[in-house]
Steps between C-alpha positions, in 0.01 A plus 500: 500500500587857451768603244794700630707784372829567673697827516859469617860455404530149378777257392739516329529817723681383818351650805285387790166644350567323172566166672192550720280587213606208289444248777159653587390515145599138437317369790178694441495368136630149558149367399500691170325816632536775239749762589743758367796693637559865445873515554669816630853545366783739561806601305730208461235233556496211252209589271464178311136366470413283807218245506191631684597866460221682310632852520816682607511831688831680492595692816633762258147559363279676754204514269523126459247444781208543255600211286600291807161557659316406174699168495402426860129588440475194266501278814265450789744610782820693491773414748754793531838463672599829664838630583588872490786450254366296211240729332562833313476826679627621843463214738331302224196726509383408152348170632222720661338616166521144375308370808238773448460392137429144574143378444568168676553430872870546614705336761818702582780308684712730710859375518615805703319695767736776623491601869641848418369582143538838343188705485479405129544134559240498779241686281559275207465177694182629667355583151601151364319329793194719451492412125570127527231252552711322756854525642723216611788522741713198561552544873310612798768753564442660160127504558532669840752749371257586216197544734689705758709717276266563199137606456363185350188287562577188694243301322692519172818349643548116505826319616601222268869371549761490242496155330777237513584196278469152610847369569418190708599260210797698387827305577754677710860509398712324755760710674775409741526848670219719643348695223383860542293655218387845384329545161337780298612804299806664649560863579572738794255429777508117447734488807724233363799676666347425846482132407856498396602655829280238690665220294842616612375455867408137422835372391550324829227256413605154368423448220494874407187623320481585131290798380318523158396837373285426198362769269602761244540865588174691466468651147440853642809464720715397197355799304607759755793338683626197302622210705660713774290329777594150389869599459492651855377174636772299338750752655347478838499119495866490419573749779306294752674176388168332387519533124576129470164414673268716289347400166367791306260366235445786262198339337125525505390146600194341345250356758649144479854613563399739770296232669801264514710789639248590771464132609879471539517786754524456866427860560356777280652833602313818426725786624304778336556859596141599437276601785208546258467167330153368575505223229791259417447223247833349598395480862176324408684249272743414772238454772272296269798277415557427867850654514592694820528873437718758675389845404541860602201669659332624180121509545403183311768295685385631837143399422570158352802385709443626850400198697493307164737330262808713528705751702495880473805715578569870503605677175870542405616284790734225384560367860126449551471344154786265565359395841156420353659297212708314746195416710323347196815299411585355836228546754341154562143476384467868373472408129229243578307753711524759228386254232205402719385863493494496123220232474214721599610771253611305199159386350362846465828643360492265194398660169190299450358617839609853436349512147170359630467795734555738206236314308256530797561864528450557118171302533389730779567811288306356212211396718491858644463635149221265393158652520268346754268246351138612565259240618231448229159376616398167355 
């Protein structure tokens, strides 16, 4: 089995990339495969030593790519998580010299593919793809956007979905009222205000729904704006008369607690403002858990939910959001039909299946590097 070096943000940093990298690394090394994580940190991150982390690269140290590359070169394959905002330099450009310095094959996982990048962002991503051994997008939408909007070789791009935990055996908390759920780091663009307005339109239901908003405010939002977004949500809920029905859980749930929360939901609501989001771990987790999803029309939701296990509504439209939630809660047979559409998807969304595809891709890269064995006459 190949050994793996990982480059990413990583717990205790709390962000989607860190969570993804931790889950992928854990699954790829569950059999004891040798591995090491090069953790990217920023100002304010918890810098205490973490098991599995072999090197730390501070985003405040642009020249740190040399030492980070050296740490990754100690393994057979490097798996690099890419997002424009996590590496040093403008648009995270310092990841490019690191990739060029690698002497081992690299797999770059693209968490964002912009439809309207700046010229600099477009050039940087094209160079990253050119330098990488292989590139992974997590949706067909992201792959198509990459191939149409950027000058990249199609043969380098593989679609491997975001992984999801197995929640089938997790007990669900019993609730007496319909339970709506949104989770993840909070901040402007999360769209919780549209869910609150939708909830106000559902007060005629009997019993009336409750709504859980689970997650801390994003650290970068706190750094620049404090808790203004969360405070605004509390104020809006009071104005709409639904504050009593909303439970704000200002915590970062571990996997067990999050699993119980997801399993207790009747509807997962993803009211995001983004029209660019091609990957959503929250969406994958909800779908894999078999919970009906109502989401705005961000690209990943459109791809996964259209004709599938959820309903898609226009952005910033609380009336449409409320109508879709109402359908899931009261339309006879709808929840069962949506759940039935999950079964063909669920197996290949579990982390073991996802990690196996990364392992196969790594093996292909290593095989391509191996010199051809010459036939020797007897």
